Structure formats: structure tokens, C-alpha cells
N, C-alpha and C positions, 0 to 999 in steps of 0.2 A: 740026375741033377736035382730032382724034387726031394729025394731022401736025404740029401747032403744039406739042402736048404733048410729042412725041417730040424735035423740034427744039430744044426748051429743056431737056428731061430728059438727053439724051445728053451734052451738054457738062458739064453738072453732075456727072454719074456719073463722066466721065473725070477731071474735076478732083478728086473725092474720091478716086478711086483712085490718082491721082498723089501726093496729099498723104499717103495712108496707105502708099505703097510703101516708105518707109524704114523704118516700123515693122515691116513684114513681112520685110524683108531680114535674112537670117541673118548675125549677126556672129560673131566668135570669143568667145563667152562660155560655153563649156563646153555648148552646146546649151540653154541656158535661154532661154525666150521672155519674153513679157510677163508671165507669171504668176510665174515663178520656176522653182526646181527642181521637176521633175515626177517623182515616184516612184510606186511601186505604190499607195500609199495614195491620192494624189490621184486617179489614174485610176479606182480602185475608187469613190471617193466621187462623182465625176463621173458614172460609169456608173450608180451607184444613183440619183442625183438624176434622170437622164434616165428610168429605169425608173419612178420615182414620178411624174415630170412629165407624161409623155404620156398615161398613163390619166386623171389628174386634168384635163388640158386638154381631152380628148376628152369626158369627163363634163360638164364646165362648159359646153362649146360645145354639147352636146346638150340641156342643160338650158335654155340661152338659146333655142335653136331651138324646143323644145318650147313655151316661154312665148310666143314670137312667133307660132307656129302656132296657139295657142289665141286669141291676140288677133285673128289674121286670121280665124279661123272665126267668132268673136263679132261682128266688124264686118260680115262677109258675112252673117250671119244677120239682124242688124239692118237691113242694107240691103234684104235680100230681103223682110222683113217690111214695110218701108216702102213699097217699089215693088211690092207684090202687086197682084192683081187688084182692080179698083175694086168689084166685086160683093162681095168679102170685106171690104173696108175699111169699108164702110158709107158713109152719106151719100147724097147725091142723084147 
């Protein structure tokens, strides 16, 4: 399965790279990229956005993982109580 996935994924990745290559090619437009003129304010704002984004991302992913771990523990506790020793479950 993995070999088949790579054999289809690699040609598509190469096609995307070839299609995006002209956009990455530097032309003579005074160093402006796709965004436009990049001055100190733009760089500072992007840096501030990254400083804010990464801690929020880590916090959000940690909370999601915590929620999933609690669900797993509850599921394991319910399963272990159902499959316990017959002597403690009661019945014949």
C-alpha cells in the first residue's frame, strides 16, 4: 500500500512544483514578491503574528490531546469493568 501511495504522490508533487515555479521565479520588479513591498512594519507584524500563533497552537493541541486522553481512559475503565472477573460481576 505504501509503495502505491508514493508512486502516485510523487508525480503529483512534481507537477505542483512545476506549476508553482513561475510564481517563485524572481522577476525584475524591485524585489517585490507576491505580497508586495516588504518593509520593516510588515516583517515586524509577521514576527509578532508568529510569536502569538505558536503558543496558541501548542495550547490548543495540548487541550485536544488532554480531552482525547480522558476519553480513552474512560473507555478503558468502562471496558475493564465489563470484562472483570465473573466472581465480582455476579450471576451464576
